[in-house]
PyMOL CGO cylinders between C-alpha atoms (Angstrom):
from pymol import cmd
from pymol.cgo import CYLINDER

trace = [
    CYLINDER, 115.24, 116.20, 103.82, 113.93, 113.34, 101.69, 0.3, 1, 1, 1, 1, 1, 1,
    CYLINDER, 113.93, 113.34, 101.69, 111.21, 113.24, 99.08, 0.3, 1, 1, 1, 1, 1, 1,
    CYLINDER, 111.21, 113.24, 99.08, 109.89, 109.95, 100.52, 0.3, 1, 1, 1, 1, 1, 1,
    CYLINDER, 109.89, 109.95, 100.52, 110.11, 108.20, 103.87, 0.3, 1, 1, 1, 1, 1, 1,
    CYLINDER, 110.11, 108.20, 103.87, 109.38, 104.53, 103.25, 0.3, 1, 1, 1, 1, 1, 1,
    CYLINDER, 109.38, 104.53, 103.25, 108.44, 102.47, 106.29, 0.3, 1, 1, 1, 1, 1, 1,
    CYLINDER, 108.44, 102.47, 106.29, 109.14, 98.82, 105.54, 0.3, 1, 1, 1, 1, 1, 1,
    CYLINDER, 109.14, 98.82, 105.54, 111.73, 97.40, 103.18, 0.3, 1, 1, 1, 1, 1, 1,
    CYLINDER, 111.73, 97.40, 103.18, 109.53, 94.56, 102.01, 0.3, 1, 1, 1, 1, 1, 1,
    CYLINDER, 109.53, 94.56, 102.01, 108.98, 93.85, 98.34, 0.3, 1, 1, 1, 1, 1, 1,
    CYLINDER, 108.98, 93.85, 98.34, 106.85, 96.94, 97.74, 0.3, 1, 1, 1, 1, 1, 1,
    CYLINDER, 106.85, 96.94, 97.74, 109.04, 99.30, 99.77, 0.3, 1, 1, 1, 1, 1, 1,
    CYLINDER, 109.04, 99.30, 99.77, 112.24, 98.11, 98.11, 0.3, 1, 1, 1, 1, 1, 1,
    CYLINDER, 112.24, 98.11, 98.11, 110.81, 98.34, 94.59, 0.3, 1, 1, 1, 1, 1, 1,
    CYLINDER, 110.81, 98.34, 94.59, 109.19, 101.71, 95.27, 0.3, 1, 1, 1, 1, 1, 1,
    CYLINDER, 109.19, 101.71, 95.27, 112.48, 103.12, 96.59, 0.3, 1, 1, 1, 1, 1, 1,
    CYLINDER, 112.48, 103.12, 96.59, 114.36, 101.76, 93.59, 0.3, 1, 1, 1, 1, 1, 1,
    CYLINDER, 114.36, 101.76, 93.59, 111.91, 103.27, 91.13, 0.3, 1, 1, 1, 1, 1, 1,
    CYLINDER, 111.91, 103.27, 91.13, 111.72, 106.61, 92.96, 0.3, 1, 1, 1, 1, 1, 1,
    CYLINDER, 111.72, 106.61, 92.96, 115.52, 106.95, 92.96, 0.3, 1, 1, 1, 1, 1, 1,
    CYLINDER, 115.52, 106.95, 92.96, 115.55, 106.09, 89.24, 0.3, 1, 1, 1, 1, 1, 1,
    CYLINDER, 115.55, 106.09, 89.24, 113.21, 109.08, 88.77, 0.3, 1, 1, 1, 1, 1, 1,
    CYLINDER, 113.21, 109.08, 88.77, 115.62, 111.38, 90.62, 0.3, 1, 1, 1, 1, 1, 1,
    CYLINDER, 115.62, 111.38, 90.62, 113.83, 111.38, 93.99, 0.3, 1, 1, 1, 1, 1, 1,
    CYLINDER, 113.83, 111.38, 93.99, 115.48, 110.84, 97.38, 0.3, 1, 1, 1, 1, 1, 1,
    CYLINDER, 115.48, 110.84, 97.38, 114.30, 108.17, 99.79, 0.3, 1, 1, 1, 1, 1, 1,
    CYLINDER, 114.30, 108.17, 99.79, 114.92, 107.02, 103.31, 0.3, 1, 1, 1, 1, 1, 1,
    CYLINDER, 114.92, 107.02, 103.31, 113.87, 103.41, 103.96, 0.3, 1, 1, 1, 1, 1, 1,
    CYLINDER, 113.87, 103.41, 103.96, 113.46, 102.13, 107.51, 0.3, 1, 1, 1, 1, 1, 1,
    CYLINDER, 113.46, 102.13, 107.51, 112.74, 98.56, 108.56, 0.3, 1, 1, 1, 1, 1, 1,
    CYLINDER, 112.74, 98.56, 108.56, 113.05, 96.50, 111.71, 0.3, 1, 1, 1, 1, 1, 1,
    CYLINDER, 113.05, 96.50, 111.71, 114.93, 93.73, 109.90, 0.3, 1, 1, 1, 1, 1, 1,
    CYLINDER, 114.93, 93.73, 109.90, 118.60, 93.97, 108.90, 0.3, 1, 1, 1, 1, 1, 1,
    CYLINDER, 118.60, 93.97, 108.90, 117.85, 92.98, 105.27, 0.3, 1, 1, 1, 1, 1, 1,
    CYLINDER, 117.85, 92.98, 105.27, 115.53, 94.09, 102.48, 0.3, 1, 1, 1, 1, 1, 1,
    CYLINDER, 115.53, 94.09, 102.48, 112.59, 92.38, 100.72, 0.3, 1, 1, 1, 1, 1, 1,
    CYLINDER, 112.59, 92.38, 100.72, 110.96, 91.17, 103.94, 0.3, 1, 1, 1, 1, 1, 1,
    CYLINDER, 110.96, 91.17, 103.94, 109.47, 87.68, 103.72, 0.3, 1, 1, 1, 1, 1, 1,
    CYLINDER, 109.47, 87.68, 103.72, 110.60, 87.31, 100.10, 0.3, 1, 1, 1, 1, 1, 1,
    CYLINDER, 110.60, 87.31, 100.10, 114.28, 87.09, 101.10, 0.3, 1, 1, 1, 1, 1, 1,
    CYLINDER, 114.28, 87.09, 101.10, 115.85, 83.67, 100.84, 0.3, 1, 1, 1, 1, 1, 1,
    CYLINDER, 115.85, 83.67, 100.84, 118.49, 82.51, 103.25, 0.3, 1, 1, 1, 1, 1, 1,
    CYLINDER, 118.49, 82.51, 103.25, 120.11, 79.09, 103.79, 0.3, 1, 1, 1, 1, 1, 1,
    CYLINDER, 120.11, 79.09, 103.79, 118.14, 78.76, 107.05, 0.3, 1, 1, 1, 1, 1, 1,
    CYLINDER, 118.14, 78.76, 107.05, 114.90, 78.98, 105.01, 0.3, 1, 1, 1, 1, 1, 1,
    CYLINDER, 114.90, 78.98, 105.01, 115.76, 75.72, 103.27, 0.3, 1, 1, 1, 1, 1, 1,
    CYLINDER, 115.76, 75.72, 103.27, 117.06, 77.50, 100.17, 0.3, 1, 1, 1, 1, 1, 1,
    CYLINDER, 117.06, 77.50, 100.17, 120.08, 75.70, 98.76, 0.3, 1, 1, 1, 1, 1, 1,
    CYLINDER, 120.08, 75.70, 98.76, 122.57, 77.12, 96.33, 0.3, 1, 1, 1, 1, 1, 1,
    CYLINDER, 122.57, 77.12, 96.33, 123.54, 75.32, 93.14, 0.3, 1, 1, 1, 1, 1, 1,
    CYLINDER, 123.54, 75.32, 93.14, 126.66, 73.65, 94.58, 0.3, 1, 1, 1, 1, 1, 1,
    CYLINDER, 126.66, 73.65, 94.58, 124.66, 72.10, 97.45, 0.3, 1, 1, 1, 1, 1, 1,
    CYLINDER, 124.66, 72.10, 97.45, 122.09, 70.70, 95.01, 0.3, 1, 1, 1, 1, 1, 1,
    CYLINDER, 122.09, 70.70, 95.01, 124.86, 69.22, 92.86, 0.3, 1, 1, 1, 1, 1, 1,
    CYLINDER, 124.86, 69.22, 92.86, 126.44, 67.55, 95.89, 0.3, 1, 1, 1, 1, 1, 1,
    CYLINDER, 126.44, 67.55, 95.89, 123.10, 65.97, 96.81, 0.3, 1, 1, 1, 1, 1, 1,
    CYLINDER, 123.10, 65.97, 96.81, 122.59, 64.68, 93.25, 0.3, 1, 1, 1, 1, 1, 1,
    CYLINDER, 122.59, 64.68, 93.25, 126.03, 63.08, 93.19, 0.3, 1, 1, 1, 1, 1, 1,
    CYLINDER, 126.03, 63.08, 93.19, 125.35, 61.39, 96.49, 0.3, 1, 1, 1, 1, 1, 1,
    CYLINDER, 125.35, 61.39, 96.49, 122.25, 59.69, 95.05, 0.3, 1, 1, 1, 1, 1, 1,
    CYLINDER, 122.25, 59.69, 95.05, 123.79, 58.67, 91.70, 0.3, 1, 1, 1, 1, 1, 1,
]
cmd.load_cgo(trace, "trace")
C-alpha cells in the first residue's frame, strides 16, 4: 500500500513524488512514457546538443 498514487510523471508528478518521499511518504508513479518529466525532458532527437557537439560545431566555423 502506498500513501500516494501519482498518475503522470511530468514535472509536477516527479517533483511531488520527490518531495513526498523526502517527507517519509511512499509513492507509486505511473506514466505512459518510459521516462520522467514529460515534455520537459531533453533528448538528442529534440535538437538538444551536449557540450562536446557544440564545441565541434564552433571549431568547424572558426
